[in-house]
N, C-alpha and C positions, 0 to 999 in steps of 0.2 A: 503494500500500500504506499502510495507516495503523497505526502501532504505538503505542499509549498516548500519544496527543496528538501524534503526528508523522506528516506525510505526506512520502512520498518516491517518486519516480519516476526509473528509470534507464534509460539508452539505451546499448546495446552499439555500440562504435565498430568498423566493420568494418576488414578489413586494407586497407591502402593509404591509409587516412585517418588523419591526425593532428589532434587537437585540443589546443589551448593556451590558457591564460587568463592574462591580464595585467590585474590589477586587477579590474574587472567586465566586461571586454571578452573575448569568446570568440571565438577565431579556428579556423576548420575548413578544412583543406586537403586536396585530394583530386586523383584524377586529372584532373578536369575544370576545376580552378580553386581559388580560395580565397575564403571569405566570412568576415566578421567583423560581430559584433554586441555592443552594449552590454547586459548584464543587470543592470541596477542596481535593487535593491529593498531596503528596510530589513530585511525579515523572511524573504526567500526567498533560499536558499543555492544557488549553483551550483558544483559541485565536480567537476574534471576528474581522472580517473584514468587510468592506462595504457590500459585497454580498455572503458572505460565512463565516462559522464558522468552525474551524479546531480543532481537538483533536489529540494531538500527544504524543509521549514518545520516549526518547532517550534510545537506549539499554534496551528494556523491557524484563521483565522476564514473566512467564506466568501469574502471578496476574496482572502486569500491562497491559499486552495485553487485558486480560479480562476488566479491568477497562476502557480501551480506548473503547472498544466495549459497555460497559454499559453506558458511558458519551455520546457516539454518539447516542445511542438508546433513551436516556433520552430528549436530543436536538431535534432529529427528531420527537419525540412524542409531545414535547412542541410546536414546529412549526407546525405540523399538527392539534394540538389541538386549537391554536388561529386561524387558517384559516378555518378548517373544522368542528372541534368538534368530540365528540364521543357520540355514542347512544349504548345503550344495550336494547334489547328488552327481556322482561320476560313473562312467561305465568303462569297464576293460574290456577291449576289442583286441582280438588276435584272430589270425586266419590259418596259420599253420603251427607255429611254435607257441604252445600254452605258456603264459606269463604266470608268475607266482608273485603275489602282492602280498606282503606283510608289514605289520607296524612292529618297529624294533625302537623303542624308546621314544626320542624326539624325531625319528626319521621314518620314512616309508621306504622299505626295501623292495625293489623290482627285479626279479630273477628271469633269466631266459628270455629277455625282450629280444625279439627278432633272432633267436637262437644264440645270442651272445653268451659268452662265458662270464664276463665281469658284471657284477650286480650294479644296478643303477639305484641312486638314492635321492629322496625328496625330502626337503626340511618341513617339519611341522611347527608353525608359529606357536608361541606360548599361549596358553589359554584355549586351544583348539584341540577337539578330539576327532580322530579318524578311525572310522570301522570299516573292515573289509569282509563282505559275505559274498562269496562266489565270485560273480562278474560286477557286483555293485561296490562302489566305495561311497561311504557318507562321510562329508566333513562338516562339523556342528561347531558353533560357538557364539558369543555374544558380541564380539567385535567384527564387524562386516569386513574391515580391510584385511584383518588376520585371517579370516575364513577364505576370503577371496584369494589371498597371496598363497595359502596353503593349497587350494584347489588349482592355481596357476603353477606352482611348484611341481605338482604331480603331472599336469599336462606337459610341462617342459622337459620333465626328466625322460619322458618317452617320444621326444621329437627328434626327427632324423632329418638334417639337411641334405638337400640334393635329390630327394625322392619324391615322386609324385605322390601326392596324398590321395588322389583318386584311385591309385592301384595299391600302395602299400599303406592300409588303413590301420595297421596295428598301433596301438596306443592306448592312453587313458584320456578319456574326453568328459568335459562338463556337459550333462544333459538336461539338468533342472537346477534353478536357484529358487530359494523360498526363504520367507522370513519368519516361518513358523516351524519350531523345532518339534518333530514327531518323537514323543518319548514312549 
């Protein structure tokens, strides 16, 4: 909403979620966990009320308007993460050599990719859980960036350069993203 040179976006805080601010660090706590993030910008103001959070800027230029939208999206994702969580579903695809995928501590180990002898590894970001059942991989967590990065690490671990993806389709691929964790 723009009012005489001011842009402002507000987010309603649902019941069961508490939002607090110390300096420029916003902390969101909910039933699934707690997230914090630094929202430092010289002209964008983040204000925390009892039942809403507002992001505003006086006389914004194009970059400040974009930053208001970015801060708004980050706060919305944090609130949604601590209430519902995020889930990415991935599929293990192979045509000839069966891949073996297993979680080993903070890494996912991929054996026998395209018949290779050396295992491949994908990092699991902190606060994210990965479950492998058959040809399905489920990545869950409350921070959308960490969940997405873990899923991207899995995809990247099984990518091969110089091969036509229409023919050599072996790999691990994201097939569905959702913001409701199935328990």
